[in-house]
C-alpha positions, -999 to +999 in steps of 0.1 A: -107-253+166-083-257+137-067-227+121-047-227+089-024-196+086-001-181+060+034-185+076+043-150+065+018-133+088+043-119+113+041-120+151+013-146+149+031-178+162+021-186+197-011-165+198-037-192+190-018-224+200-036-225+235-070-227+217-065-255+192-045-267+163-028-242+141-010-250+109+014-226+092+022-229+055+033-206+026+003-190+011+007-207-023+008-241-005-026-238+012-050-263-005-084-278-002-073-310+015-056-290+042-088-270+048-112-300+049-113-299+087-102-263+093-125-238+109-104-206+102-082-195+073-057-167+080-044-155+047-027-128+026-034-117-009-014-145-025-041-171-016-072-170-039-101-178-015-126-190-041-147-221-048-116-241-061-100-237-026-130-237-003-154-263-017-160-293+006-141-276+034-152-268+070-140-232+068-163-208+087-142-177+089-115-161+066-094-132+078-069-116+055-039-097+069-042-072+040-063-041+033-074-055-001-101-082-004-102-089-041-086-124-035-117-134-015-148-146-035-173-128-015-204-142-033-192-177-027-186-169+009-221-155+013-237-185-004-218-209+018-221-190+052-184-182+054-177-149+071-147-129+063-127-098+075-098-077+064-071-056+080-083-025+063-062+006+070-035-013+088-007-003+064-018+032+056+013+047+073+037+026+053+020+034+020+020+071+029+058+068+036+063+051+002+044+077-018+060+106+000+095+091-007+086+087-043+073+123-047+103+138-029+128+116-048+114+124-082+112+162-075+148+162-061+162+142-091+147+166-116+154+197-094+117+206-094+098+224-066+067+205-056+052+238-043+023+248-066+023+215-085-011+197-087-017+161-076-048+141-084-056+115-058-079+087-071-094+070-041-097+089-009-100+063+018-076+060+047-045+060+025-057+086+000-066+109+029-031+106+043-016+114+009-038+145+007-023+157+040+012+149+028+007+167-005-006+198+013+025+198+036+046+198+004+028+228-009+009+210-037-025+217-050-048+186-044-076+172-065-097+144-049-116+118-069-138+093-051-172+087-066-186+066-037-176+093-012-189+121-034-223+104-036-225+098+001-211+132+013-219+155-016-198+167-046-181+196-028-144+188-024-144+161-051-137+163-088-142+139-118-115+122-137-118+148-165-106+176-141-077+155-130-069+148-167-068+185-174-050+199-143-028+172-127+010+171-128+010+140-106-016+112-103-016+086-075-041+057-072-055+043-040-086+024-049-097-012-043-099-035-073-135-041-084-147-057-116-183-044-119-208-018-111-208+020-113-175+022-095-156-005-114-118+000-110-105-028-132-084-010-160-097+023-146-076+046-168-078+039-205-060+051-236-084+081-241-077+092-206-040+094-212-044+108-247-065+136-232-040+147-205-032+184-206+005+177-198+027+146-192+022+133-157+041+114-130+019+083-123+021+064-090+002+031-084+002+014-050-033+000-052-037-032-073-019-040-105-051-047-125-064-012-118-042-002-147-039-020-180-002-030-186-004-025-224-021+009-220+006+020-196+034+011-219+016+029-248+011+060-227+047+060-216+061+055-251+039+083-265+050+107-238+017+110-220+033+096-189+067+111-182+076+091-150+062+059-136+063+046-100+048+011-098+045-011-067+017-034-079+015-054-112-009-073-133-003-111-132+020-110-101+044-126-096+049-129-134+053-092-140+059-074-174+096-067-175+092-041-202+069-020-180+092-026-150+121-011-170+101+019-181+092+028-145+118+049-128+108+032-095+096-004-097+091-024-065+077-058-057+044-050-040+060-039-007+047-003-003+028-014+028+055-035+043+065-017+075+071-031+110+042-010+123+019-018+094+024-056+098+019-053+135-013-035+130-025-060+105-017-090+127-034-074+156-065-069+135-064-105+125-062-117+161-089-093+172-112-106+144-107-143+154-110-134+191-143-116+185-157-145+163-149-171+189-150-151+221-114-157+231-109-125+251-079-113+230-095-081+218-066-059+232-037-081+220-009-063+202+025-076+191+055-068+213+075-045+192+101-019+204+084+013+215+114+036+214+120+052+181+153+049+162+174+080+162+190+098+133+212+129+135+214+153+105+232+185+097+209+207+076+232+237+071+226+254+038+200+230+026+165+238+012+134+222+027+132+198-002+169+188+002+163+182+039+132+161+032+151+141+006+180+135+030+156+123+057+135+100+036+166+086+019+179+076+053+145+063+066+134+046+034+158+046+004+131+037-021+155+033-050+172+004-032+140-016-035+137-007-071+172-017-080+167-051-062+136-059-083+151-047-116+182-069-109+161-100-102+125-097-115+122-135-117+124-135-079+094-113-073+077-137-050+109-143-029+116-105-027+081-101-011+084-131+011+118-122+024+114-084+026+130-068+057+102-046+070+112-010+074+101+014+101+075+041+094+082+077+101+067+074+136+095+049+144+122+076+140+135+104+161+153+132+142+181+153+157+183+182+133+212+207+135+209+241+117+173+235+107+146+261+108+114+258+128+093+255+096+110+224+084+110+209+118+073+214+121+067+199+087+088+168+095+068+165+128+036+166+107+050+138+085+050+117+117+087+119+128+097+126+164+119+157+166+145+156+193+166+183+208 
């Protein structure tokens, strides 16, 4: 068995070496010649798995260490008997942390209370469902938009985009990128959507860059339909639009899902998929990462809940540091992703809180933190 793997899939080296040849390369250096005699391709979203790459190769199985699959030409794979799998849901905790940090940071900067504000969540899968729970913990009203789920489960609990357009103060997007059909998400929100907003919104996108049209976003921001932008994903990555980057209060290089725990989950799912495909008996494998949480001690005397949340999240994940790094060096987008130092999710931290009320402790525990004594 020959496996070709993206060398930025962490924790992978040494796992499959006993079973055959494994070649590690940067994702943008994987090519057809290298795959001619390869059985398995282990990839990330940077590698376009289409006819140009896969024709006249021996590849039988593709596994991507990402939740998204828009870089895999599924029709080509089906026509050429190539099976594929993803690490769907692996980085949900990291994206939850990113969006929570963005919400809290924006509210604290503007001295706004999130309680009673309305957030529209477009796409309510694993990540969107987590954001729903977070928003409710923050006291926000939640509107859910997910047409496939609404059709499958019934309309109760879901709204259309028009209701989000009329009621939302915040909009966050968590959909896959699709280019056709009733649920097409390519350039999902158009000019008329933004022009019809009942109030200026804070817009967060951590899904895929092409879900939103760059020119439409810049227009909506200039015209005041969008008052704040938080963008982690971009059209034409790594060649991103620097004007849009500078419009966004928070601009990051597609790293919302880049946590130690998320990457460990993703690699485990990759290993399990290959193990199942070839019967290797590694269905319970998981990377050896430290189990004990990091500890942080904070004095909460005289602080509001929002101020405590901001202090905690700034310590756990200072989201503005990632934004400053990208804005300082946008030409290094690819390197910023490749060399990113994975952060720990909330579950990787224990908080020792002095002079904090039980309510805020319970909420922080619900955010996933361990609360020490």
